C-alpha positions in Angstrom: 11.4 11.3 23.5 10.0 14.4 20.9 7.0 14.0 19.6 8.8 13.9 16.2 11.0 11.3 17.1 7.8 9.2 18.7 5.9 9.4 15.2 9.0 8.5 13.5 9.7 5.2 15.8 6.1 4.5 15.7 5.9 4.5 12.4 8.8 2.7 11.6 7.1 -0.4 13.9 4.3 -0.4 12.1 5.9 -0.8 8.7 7.7 -3.5 10.0 4.3 -5.4 11.5 3.1 -4.7 8.3 5.9 -6.1 6.5 6.4 -9.1 8.3 2.2 -9.5 7.7 2.4 -9.6 3.9 6.1 -11.9 4.4 4.5 -14.1 7.0 0.8 -14.0 7.2 -0.1 -13.2 3.8 0.8 -15.5 1.1 -1.1 -18.2 3.7 -4.4 -16.6 3.5 -4.0 -17.4 0.2 -6.2 -14.2 -1.5 -6.7 -10.9 -1.6 -8.1 -8.4 0.0 -12.2 -7.5 -0.8 -11.3 -3.9 -2.1 -8.2 -4.7 -4.3 -10.7 -7.5 -5.5 -13.3 -5.2 -6.2 -11.1 -2.1 -7.5 -8.4 -4.0 -8.9 -5.5 -1.7 -7.0 -3.0 -1.9 -4.3 -4.2 -4.2 -1.7 -5.4 -2.4 1.4 -1.6 -3.8 3.5 0.3 -2.3 0.5 -1.8 0.8 0.8 -1.6 1.2 4.9 2.0 0.4 4.0 2.7 3.6 1.6 0.9 5.8 4.1 2.4 5.0 6.8 6.6 5.5 4.6 5.1 8.7 3.0 2.6 10.2 6.0 2.6 11.6 9.9 1.5 8.7 12.3 -2.3 10.9 13.1 -2.9 10.7 9.5 -1.7 7.2 8.2 -3.4 6.3 11.5 -6.7 7.7 10.2 -6.4 7.2 6.3 -6.1 3.4 7.4 -9.3 3.9 9.6 -10.8 4.7 6.6 -9.4 2.2 3.7 -10.6 -0.5 6.0 -14.1 0.7 5.6 -13.7 0.6 2.5 -12.7 -2.6 2.0 -15.1 -4.0 4.7 -17.4 -2.0 2.4 -16.0 -3.8 -0.7 -16.2 -7.2 1.0 -20.5 -6.9 1.5 -20.2 -6.0 -2.4 -18.5 -8.9 -3.1 -20.0 -11.0 -0.9 -23.7 -10.0 -2.7 -22.4 -10.6 -6.1 -21.2 -13.7 -5.8 -23.9 -15.2 -4.1 -25.5 -14.5 -7.6 -23.2 -16.1 -9.9 -23.7 -19.1 -8.3 -20.3 -20.3 -9.1 -18.7 -24.5 -8.9 -15.1 -23.4 -9.7 -12.9 -22.2 -6.8 -11.2 -19.7 -6.7 -12.2 -18.3 -10.2 -15.8 -17.2 -10.3 -16.4 -18.3 -14.0 -20.0 -20.5 -14.1 -19.7 -23.3 -15.6 
């Protein structure tokens, strides 16, 4: 198997797993990723899906890892912000 064939097959498998995640798991969680909630952009799964669709395997993996680190940082920011708001209504963060 050539490297380019392996790259293509691996990216197609990754895209299939992301589709399955978005279809079956994500809707049951009931929330979006922290990066999307904080920055109002695309979700991590949408972002990573676009990486695997348009970049080579190694580039997509490396960029995905960075996005997940950024999402973890966004989660910490949201957690710190939420604790200062003391929201009563869930999931809305408007104080009553």
